[in-house]
BAFI-3210 file (N, C-alpha, C; in Angstrom, 3 decimals, decimal comma, padded with zeros to 6 digits):
// residues 179
n [1|2|3|4|5|6|7|8|9|10|11|12|13|14|15|16|17|18|19|20|21|22|23|24|25|26|27|28|29|30|31|32|33|34|35|36|37|38|39|40|41|42|43|44|45|46|47|48|49|50|51|52|53|54|55|56|57|58|59|60|61|62|63|64|65|66|67|68|69|70|71|72|73|74|75|76|77|78|79|80|81|82|83|84|85|86|87|88|89|90|91|92|93|94|95|96|97|98|99|100|101|102|103|104|105|106|107|108|109|110|111|112|113|114|115|116|117|118|119|120|121|122|123|124|125|126|127|128|129|130|131|132|133|134|135|136|137|138|139|140|141|142|143|144|145|146|147|148|149|150|151|152|153|154|155|156|157|158|159|160|161|162|163|164|165|166|167|168|169|170|171|172|173|174|175|176|177|178|179]
n.u [017,901|020,335|020,861|022,411|022,752|024,201|024,610|025,260|026,489|028,235|029,047|030,620|030,653|027,920|027,449|029,097|027,809|025,340|026,202|027,284|024,936|023,333|024,980|025,318|022,760|022,571|024,533|023,752|023,280|025,502|028,109|027,852|030,137|030,532|031,679|030,408|027,763|027,635|028,329|026,092|024,227|025,292|024,940|022,170|021,637|022,594|020,626|018,428|015,850|016,507|015,918|014,798|016,837|016,214|014,513|014,810|012,931|014,025|012,814|011,422|008,778|008,625|010,584|009,543|007,235|008,344|009,609|007,418|006,387|008,059|008,513|007,650|008,872|010,949|014,204|017,013|019,656|023,160|023,567|022,214|019,786|016,320|013,338|011,073|012,126|012,928|010,415|009,314|010,708|010,921|009,959|011,965|014,376|014,364|014,649|017,229|018,629|018,058|019,335|021,980|022,365|022,218|024,669|026,446|028,239|029,220|027,525|026,323|028,525|030,956|031,011|028,475|026,937|027,019|025,624|023,822|023,418|021,119|020,062|016,722|014,488|012,301|010,880|009,727|011,331|014,766|016,390|017,159|019,557|018,103|015,701|015,657|015,684|017,529|017,776|018,411|019,648|019,508|020,626|018,187|017,916|019,146|017,381|015,014|015,815|016,499|013,972|012,509|013,693|013,484|010,696|010,013|011,496|010,304|007,701|008,173|009,246|006,998|005,456|006,817|007,714|006,845|003,553|003,635|005,711|006,091|005,878|007,332|006,581|004,225|000,881|001,484|002,149|002,528|-000,062|-001,621|-000,571|-001,392|-004,078]
n.v [-042,183|-041,405|-041,398|-040,441|-040,954|-039,815|-040,733|-039,624|-039,744|-038,288|-035,537|-033,307|-033,541|-033,221|-030,615|-029,250|-029,728|-028,473|-025,838|-025,382|-025,360|-023,293|-020,992|-019,451|-018,322|-016,825|-014,985|-013,516|-010,819|-008,447|-006,773|-003,310|-001,282|001,086|004,219|006,694|006,034|005,493|008,007|009,458|008,213|008,883|011,675|011,814|010,863|012,998|014,957|014,046|014,447|015,216|013,584|013,320|011,491|008,095|006,630|003,647|001,310|-000,781|-003,250|-005,606|-006,261|-005,595|-007,321|-009,838|-009,798|-009,920|-012,423|-014,092|-014,116|-015,696|-018,733|-021,615|-024,134|-023,707|-024,100|-024,202|-021,796|-020,968|-020,665|-022,732|-022,592|-022,953|-021,457|-022,224|-022,849|-020,278|-019,114|-020,354|-019,556|-018,089|-014,738|-013,555|-014,761|-014,070|-011,330|-011,220|-012,208|-010,192|-008,047|-008,941|-008,966|-006,260|-005,397|-005,736|-003,618|-003,006|-004,297|-007,617|-010,363|-011,555|-014,377|-015,051|-014,249|-016,024|-017,633|-020,461|-022,295|-024,344|-026,943|-027,236|-029,713|-029,853|-031,913|-035,293|-037,387|-038,386|-035,444|-033,415|-030,808|-028,603|-029,083|-028,214|-025,712|-023,090|-022,467|-020,157|-020,203|-018,400|-017,381|-017,846|-016,088|-013,800|-013,334|-012,705|-010,380|-008,729|-008,598|-007,224|-004,689|-004,036|-003,941|-001,595|000,323|000,159|000,963|003,642|004,656|004,354|006,406|008,683|008,567|009,462|008,808|007,642|005,878|002,520|-000,899|-003,202|-001,642|-001,194|-001,675|-000,897|-002,645|-004,599|-005,337|-003,242|-001,134|-001,609|-001,135]
n.w [-029,055|-026,754|-023,354|-020,326|-016,902|-014,000|-010,798|-007,540|-004,204|-002,940|-001,077|-001,835|-004,647|-005,180|-004,210|-005,991|-008,474|-007,985|-007,618|-010,134|-011,652|-010,426|-010,138|-012,616|-012,778|-010,432|-010,897|-013,100|-013,543|-014,332|-012,454|-011,848|-013,060|-014,171|-013,828|-014,284|-013,972|-011,231|-010,257|-011,001|-009,331|-006,803|-006,943|-006,932|-004,362|-002,873|-003,156|-001,848|000,588|004,039|007,172|010,575|012,888|013,062|015,648|017,303|019,029|021,457|023,038|025,366|024,731|021,959|020,952|021,654|020,081|017,517|017,700|018,027|015,468|014,011|012,160|013,826|013,357|011,665|010,255|012,463|012,797|012,607|015,296|016,451|017,719|017,831|016,412|017,770|020,301|021,124|021,249|023,417|025,617|028,888|029,887|031,479|030,660|027,957|028,223|029,287|027,099|025,229|026,515|026,351|023,557|023,137|023,975|021,937|020,480|017,938|016,216|015,395|016,153|013,773|013,405|014,130|012,079|010,049|007,332|006,228|003,275|001,654|-000,591|-001,538|-002,247|-005,059|-005,834|-005,246|-005,919|-006,624|-007,140|-010,045|-010,565|-011,437|-010,285|-007,747|-005,180|-003,789|-000,300|002,259|005,474|008,368|011,640|014,142|016,255|015,237|013,120|014,495|015,874|013,696|012,445|014,363|014,284|011,548|011,167|012,546|011,125|008,579|009,232|009,939|007,527|005,967|006,880|006,057|003,395|000,023|-001,319|-003,810|-003,829|-003,744|-002,579|-000,377|001,793|004,474|003,528|000,938|-001,076|-004,144|-004,829|-003,827|-005,261|-007,837|-007,756]
ca.u [018,410|021,137|020,965|023,232|022,523|025,236|024,139|026,340|026,136|029,372|028,598|031,403|030,155|026,566|027,609|029,671|026,760|024,367|026,859|027,380|023,612|022,777|025,880|024,987|021,518|022,874|025,465|023,311|023,352|026,902|028,345|027,915|031,429|030,560|031,824|029,394|026,520|027,734|028,285|024,679|023,596|025,779|024,275|020,787|021,666|022,840|019,435|017,339|015,594|016,983|014,897|015,328|017,390|015,170|014,639|014,357|012,605|014,526|012,091|010,991|007,517|008,915|011,351|008,599|006,364|009,117|009,823|006,137|006,119|008,940|007,901|008,174|009,662|011,980|015,526|017,882|020,840|024,486|023,503|021,601|018,560|015,150|012,316|010,204|012,795|012,816|009,020|008,924|011,524|010,231|010,334|013,220|015,500|014,341|015,209|018,685|019,112|017,968|020,417|023,243|022,442|022,444|026,077|027,239|028,304|029,506|026,683|026,525|029,863|031,041|030,666|027,033|026,299|027,209|024,393|024,007|022,519|020,799|019,125|015,426|013,935|010,971|010,323|009,876|012,363|016,119|016,226|018,201|019,856|017,012|014,527|015,914|015,822|018,364|017,254|019,485|019,219|020,215|020,353|016,838|018,058|019,399|016,148|014,077|016,375|016,335|012,544|012,094|014,178|012,932|009,293|009,962|012,010|009,282|006,594|008,604|009,314|005,624|004,902|007,540|007,954|005,678|002,639|003,978|006,711|005,381|006,687|007,960|006,020|002,881|-000,225|001,975|002,662|002,132|-001,522|-002,162|-000,084|-002,147|-005,480]
ca.v [-041,191|-041,964|-040,522|-040,995|-040,333|-040,123|-040,478|-039,557|-039,453|-037,529|-034,166|-032,349|-033,621|-032,650|-029,158|-028,769|-029,744|-027,431|-024,559|-025,291|-025,010|-022,067|-019,830|-018,541|-017,611|-015,853|-013,974|-013,105|-009,373|-008,078|-005,621|-002,014|-000,663|002,336|005,291|007,720|005,523|005,686|009,453|009,822|007,723|009,741|012,977|011,615|010,750|014,330|015,814|013,467|015,209|014,588|013,393|013,085|010,152|007,139|006,036|002,253|000,835|-002,116|-003,602|-006,999|-006,391|-005,594|-008,534|-010,958|-009,697|-010,436|-013,857|-014,771|-014,209|-016,697|-020,046|-022,421|-025,302|-023,325|-024,647|-023,327|-021,305|-021,294|-020,672|-023,989|-022,322|-022,948|-020,449|-022,800|-022,665|-018,860|-018,818|-020,956|-019,005|-017,129|-013,334|-013,215|-015,179|-013,237|-010,034|-011,403|-012,319|-008,848|-007,260|-009,428|-008,472|-004,818|-005,126|-005,819|-002,227|-002,920|-005,264|-009,014|-010,865|-012,128|-015,805|-015,151|-013,844|-017,065|-018,189|-021,747|-022,443|-025,744|-027,160|-027,773|-030,450|-029,516|-033,185|-036,364|-038,319|-037,811|-034,290|-032,784|-029,486|-027,688|-029,439|-027,761|-024,263|-022,858|-021,681|-019,708|-020,249|-017,507|-017,589|-017,424|-014,906|-012,688|-013,082|-012,014|-009,041|-007,998|-008,356|-006,192|-003,401|-003,808|-003,559|-000,190|001,139|000,211|001,793|005,038|005,007|004,439|007,704|009,834|008,465|009,834|007,689|007,015|004,830|001,303|-002,096|-003,439|-000,828|-001,629|-001,233|-000,357|-003,730|-004,582|-005,432|-001,914|-000,234|-001,889|-000,714]
ca.w [-028,143|-025,683|-022,176|-019,262|-015,603|-013,021|-009,446|-006,565|-002,814|-002,437|-000,795|-002,635|-006,026|-005,205|-004,075|-007,246|-009,508|-007,663|-007,903|-011,596|-012,162|-009,868|-010,228|-013,723|-012,472|-009,388|-011,412|-014,430|-013,666|-014,078|-011,580|-012,531|-012,760|-014,907|-012,840|-014,522|-013,393|-009,790|-010,004|-011,103|-008,104|-005,714|-007,070|-006,496|-002,897|-002,315|-003,182|-001,061|001,818|005,274|008,195|011,916|013,120|013,404|016,974|017,327|020,371|021,777|024,255|025,456|024,008|020,518|020,671|021,715|018,911|016,375|017,914|017,809|014,028|013,397|011,949|014,940|012,969|010,696|010,594|013,268|012,103|013,122|016,760|016,894|018,474|016,960|016,696|018,801|021,590|021,480|021,555|024,700|026,707|029,758|029,686|032,161|029,810|026,749|028,592|029,385|025,721|024,662|027,129|025,777|022,181|023,219|024,272|020,708|020,044|016,508|015,532|015,751|015,802|012,432|013,412|014,329|010,831|009,041|006,775|005,562|002,133|001,397|-001,697|-001,146|-003,381|-005,548|-006,295|-004,259|-006,364|-006,593|-008,029|-010,847|-010,001|-011,788|-009,484|-006,381|-005,016|-002,606|000,815|003,131|006,861|009,276|013,055|014,526|017,105|014,321|012,373|015,387|016,094|012,439|012,216|015,313|013,792|010,211|011,322|012,949|010,018|007,533|009,725|009,843|006,110|005,473|007,261|005,498|001,954|-000,789|-001,586|-005,086|-003,599|-003,335|-002,401|000,919|002,856|004,873|002,661|-000,319|-001,896|-005,548|-004,898|-003,589|-006,311|-009,054|-007,649]
c.u [019,160|021,177|021,799|022,943|023,634|024,674|025,343|025,759|027,251|028,978|029,328|030,929|028,781|026,654|028,163|028,634|025,715|024,943|026,942|026,038|023,196|023,663|025,557|023,699|021,755|023,706|025,032|023,346|024,773|026,983|028,385|029,222|031,604|030,567|030,782|028,055|026,523|027,731|026,846|023,926|024,004|025,110|022,825|020,705|021,804|021,585|018,248|017,109|016,121|015,827|015,583|015,883|016,273|015,453|014,037|014,107|013,110|013,883|011,697|009,706|007,755|009,652|010,424|007,659|007,063|009,319|008,547|005,819|007,037|008,185|008,503|009,098|010,643|013,330|016,313|019,100|022,106|024,499|022,867|020,312|017,387|014,194|011,396|010,819|012,708|011,389|008,575|009,760|010,692|010,772|011,676|014,431|015,537|014,929|016,726|019,299|019,122|019,072|021,770|023,420|022,728|023,889|026,986|027,273|028,516|028,677|027,004|027,937|029,838|030,611|029,156|026,267|026,476|025,845|024,730|022,967|022,373|019,915|017,836|014,820|012,555|010,270|010,540|010,951|013,738|016,132|017,434|018,480|018,723|015,739|014,753|015,824|016,628|017,594|018,447|018,942|020,123|019,885|018,955|016,890|018,283|018,126|015,138|014,527|016,150|014,879|012,040|012,485|013,538|011,472|009,184|010,448|010,940|008,080|006,946|008,656|007,918|005,024|005,612|007,758|006,687|004,840|002,947|005,032|005,989|006,354|007,380|007,340|004,612|001,815|000,248|002,597|002,153|000,625|-002,145|-001,756|-000,908|-003,574|-005,649]
c.v [-041,902|-040,944|-041,221|-040,227|-040,772|-039,760|-040,465|-039,294|-038,652|-036,059|-033,137|-032,356|-032,972|-031,125|-028,564|-028,691|-028,667|-026,047|-024,327|-024,852|-023,611|-020,839|-018,913|-017,749|-016,526|-014,699|-013,415|-011,594|-008,929|-006,871|-004,357|-001,338|000,642|003,495|006,382|007,316|005,753|007,156|009,961|009,403|008,586|011,117|012,900|011,555|012,136|015,198|015,219|014,295|014,459|014,523|013,206|011,671|009,253|006,521|004,640|001,851|-000,592|-002,492|-005,071|-007,203|-006,475|-006,878|-009,748|-010,964|-010,253|-011,945|-014,637|-014,959|-015,197|-018,002|-021,007|-023,561|-025,001|-023,835|-023,676|-022,913|-021,739|-021,355|-021,944|-023,812|-022,240|-021,823|-020,943|-022,619|-021,212|-018,532|-019,391|-020,441|-018,058|-015,711|-012,978|-013,602|-014,386|-011,859|-010,123|-011,495|-010,944|-007,950|-007,654|-008,899|-006,973|-004,447|-005,277|-004,426|-002,073|-003,907|-006,682|-009,449|-011,568|-013,592|-016,008|-014,880|-014,876|-017,606|-019,519|-021,864|-023,924|-025,847|-027,782|-028,446|-029,926|-030,771|-034,236|-037,374|-037,662|-036,665|-034,016|-031,436|-028,505|-027,967|-029,127|-026,244|-024,043|-022,076|-021,326|-019,597|-019,354|-017,890|-017,084|-016,177|-013,672|-012,329|-012,321|-010,572|-008,176|-007,660|-007,241|-004,804|-003,055|-003,341|-002,067|000,740|001,272|001,042|003,281|005,485|005,185|005,811|008,888|009,760|008,836|008,602|006,983|005,928|003,623|000,151|-002,096|-002,661|-001,318|-000,924|-000,605|-001,431|-003,654|-004,643|-004,044|-000,947|-000,389|-001,366|000,776]
c.w [-027,020|-024,548|-021,132|-017,978|-014,671|-011,660|-008,517|-005,191|-002,143|-002,296|-001,652|-004,091|-006,158|-005,131|-005,369|-008,351|-009,247|-007,966|-009,403|-012,196|-011,715|-010,067|-011,415|-013,470|-011,429|-009,920|-012,761|-014,632|-013,334|-013,139|-012,424|-012,134|-013,527|-013,906|-013,026|-013,908|-011,883|-009,428|-010,043|-009,832|-006,912|-005,749|-006,613|-004,974|-002,263|-002,269|-002,422|000,195|003,039|006,271|009,540|012,000|013,619|014,769|016,938|018,774|020,529|023,116|024,213|024,655|022,490|020,110|020,660|020,514|017,674|016,498|017,626|016,326|013,308|013,217|012,970|014,522|011,843|011,186|011,469|012,453|012,806|014,645|017,318|017,666|017,505|017,351|017,805|020,189|022,045|021,929|022,902|025,880|027,576|029,532|030,317|031,311|028,503|027,036|028,720|027,990|025,058|025,210|026,550|024,360|022,157|023,512|023,048|020,087|018,548|015,702|015,977|015,378|014,441|012,405|013,513|013,040|009,716|008,619|006,108|004,449|001,810|000,164|-001,154|-002,369|-003,749|-006,065|-005,216|-004,648|-006,214|-007,604|-008,904|-010,195|-010,252|-010,994|-008,005|-006,366|-003,751|-001,543|001,697|004,545|007,703|010,711|013,376|015,422|016,230|013,558|013,229|015,619|014,855|012,159|013,127|014,793|012,444|010,288|011,648|011,842|008,937|007,957|009,583|008,385|005,531|005,777|006,597|003,983|001,181|-001,147|-002,903|-004,958|-003,031|-003,180|-001,062|002,071|003,206|004,026|001,349|-001,211|-003,317|-005,720|-004,762|-004,692|-007,582|-008,972|-007,698]
res [m|v|t|q|h|i|e|t|r|n|a|r|d|i|a|g|k|l|t|e|y|w|a|p|l|w|r|r|n|p|k|c|e|d|e|d|h|w|l|e|f|d|n|l|i|q|i|l|p|t|h|d|i|l|e|i|e|i|s|l|m|m|f|k|s|a|i|d|k|l|k|p|f|a|a|p|g|i|d|g|i|s|a|f|e|l|q|t|l|p|d|s|l|l|q|q|l|l|d|t|l|g|h|f|e|d|g|f|p|e|w|f|m|i|a|r|t|f|p|l|n|k|t|d|s|i|p|l|s|s|q|t|r|p|i|t|v|l|s|q|i|y|r|a|w|g|a|m|i|c|h|q|v|l|q|k|w|n|s|i|l|p|s|g|i|t|g|l|l|p|t|r|g|s|h|f|a|a|s]
***
């Protein structure tokens, strides 16, 4: 048996090999372009019951609760701010940050939403592409903001969605669905 290993330290070559390995897995489910399928989905949306507009509480207490749940040593995102730094900020600065975020009328700026994807080794040696898994790093500020809102949305959905709907909702995960 003849085998050949090519090692490289060139970032472009490494990214190319990782993309070559992971792209087929990421793209394994083709886009649904069947118009009848989408019409069926649109019809389903039309018969869903309507509910009151969801009120989201944007408060220092809710923001701090979300920040406290971040992993302190998780990688910082495009903003360069770590979860640990957010967790050590005094309330006065967190309130200023919260006020600043509240001024983004159309959501976070596009540059703030840049995610970086890195290969994480699953082995201690030089890995093959199959011995890595991609992780995507978002801004810690965005993650805290999103967690604050997501927590409230899921709590509300938990109170209005039928009990037969499981997954993602508090006390309705796969463990609870199976019992």
